[in-house]
N, C-alpha and C positions, 0 to 999 in steps of 0.2 A: 504494500500500500504506500502510495506516495504521500509525503507530508507537505505542509505549507512552508514555503521558504520565506522567512521573515527578513525583510530588506532594511529595516530600520534599526534603531538602537533599542533601549529598554522599552517594552510596550508601555504606552502612556506618557513617555517622557516628551519634552518639548524639542529634544535634539533630533534633527532630521538626518537621514543617511546621506552619504555622499552620492552624487549622481551615478547611476548605473553606467555601464559601458556606452550606452546610447547617448551621445552628447547632443543630439538634435532635439530631444525633449527636455523641458524644464525638469528640475529634480522632482517636484511634486507630481508632475505628469508621469514621469518615469516610474515612480513608486506606485502610483495608482494603476498604471497599465500592467506592471509586473504582478501586482497583487491580484488583479482580475485574471491574468494568465495563469497564475498558480492555482486559483480556485477552480477555474475551468478544467485545468489538467487533473486536479484532484477528483473532479466529477467524471473523469474518463474521456474528456474531449481533448483536442489538441491545444496545447498551451498558447500557441500563436493565434488560434481562433479567438480566444479571450482577449489577447493583446490587441488584435485588430479591432474587435468590437469596442473595447474600452477607449482606444484612441478616437474612433469615430464618435462615440458617445460624448466623450469629454470635449472634443472640438466643437460639436454642435453644428457642424456644417459639412456638406459633402466633400469628400476628398477623392482624387483620382487614385488609380492603382499605383501609379508612379510616386505620388506623394506618400502613400502608405509604405511603399518599399523604402523610400528614403528615411522617413521618420522612424521606422522600426528596424531598419537595416536588414531587410528580408530580400530574397531573390524574387525576380519577376514571376517565375513559374510558381514559386511558393505562394505568393500573394494571390495569384490567379486561382489556385486550388482552394486557398482559404476563403476567398470571397465567394466562390461557387458553393462551398459547403455552408457558409453563413447565410447566403441567399436562400438555399434550400431549407434551412432551419428557421427562416423568417427573422433572423437577427440583424440583417442588413438589407437595404433595398438599393437597387441600381436607379440612378436618376440622371436626367440630362438637363443641364442648365441652359436656358435660352442663349442662342448665338455661340454655343460651345459644341465642338465636335467630339469631345471626349466624355466617356461615361464616368460618372462619379458615384460614390457610395456613401450612404448615410446609415447611421445606426437606428435600429428600432428603439424608440424611446419609451414605449409602453411596455414596461418590464413584465407585467402580468401577462400580457398578450404573447410576448416573446417566450416566456417560460412555459406557458400553456401550449404553444405550438411545438416547442421542443419535446415536452412531455408526451404530447399526442403522437409525434412522429417517431420518437425513439423509445422512451420508457414504456409507454402503453403497449406497443407492439412486442417489446421484450418480455414484459410480464405475461402477456397473452400466450406467448410461446412457452414460457416456464410452466404456466398453468396446464397447457396441453401436454407437456412432457410429464408433469406429475400425475395427470389423469391416466396417461398410458402406463406409468410405473405402478399406479394403484391397480389398474386392470390386470397387469402381468402378475403382481404380487398376490392378488386374490385367486388367480388361476393356479398358482403354485401349490396351494394346499399345505396345511400343516405349519404355516408360518405363525409364530407367536402373536397373540392378539395385540400385545403392546407394540410390536413393530408395525402392524397395520394401523393402529391408532396414531402412531407418530407420523406415518406417511399421510394419513388423513389430515392431521393437523397442519402439515406442510402444504397440502393442497388447499386447505381452508385459508391459510395465511395468504397464499397466492391469489385466491379468489377475492379476499378482502382488499388486498393491495390493488388488484385490477379495478375493483369497484370504486375505491377511493380515487384512483387516477382518473377514471371515467367521469366521476362526479366533479373533480377538479377541472377537467377539460370543459365541462358544461357550465360550471358556476364560478370558477376561479376560487373555490373554497375547498380546502383539504380536510376531509374527515378521517382521522386515524383511529377512531374508537374501535372499529371492527378489526383493524390491523393489530392494535394492542391487545384486544380481547383474544385473538387467536393465539397469542403467546401464553395466556394464562392456562393453568391446569384446569381441566374440567370444562373448557370452552365448548367442546364438542357435545358433551352430555347436555348442556343447556340449550344447544342449537335445536335439538329435535323436539 
């Protein structure tokens, strides 16, 4: 598991860190961009996806791919792939400024909408697949015969947890509210006996 890379001094101190290798960004911008990159990487995305989105969000104006390359010291091909991924996730939009022949990119500023779109595209599909796999595991386990009841119960609890996570994600996608009561309930002993 990757950890969060702290770029400053003592947490909560007024002392700021020295600028990172990227001298094009102001020190505060560099720290913020790297912080978002670290969090995004921790969640299993590419670190530079978070850095690109953070730069666009902080600037508050559309930038060209070339400007992003220069500001973040990234390659042209790398920026192209990152922007394509971020567009697919709904984290950035391609825009054209009047009388300009170059595409520019702006960050999605509605954070709830952005997170909702990412959850819908990535996490919900992943959880649905896990739930299907656990259903198949349960079907095969029940067909074996002679398996201890406790093992079947534990497998059932795993399937129930996946079901509750999927339900919570679907509810979040529809309402932007995350209800984790069912998810937490699936962890408790006896949750299945109360279900029926």
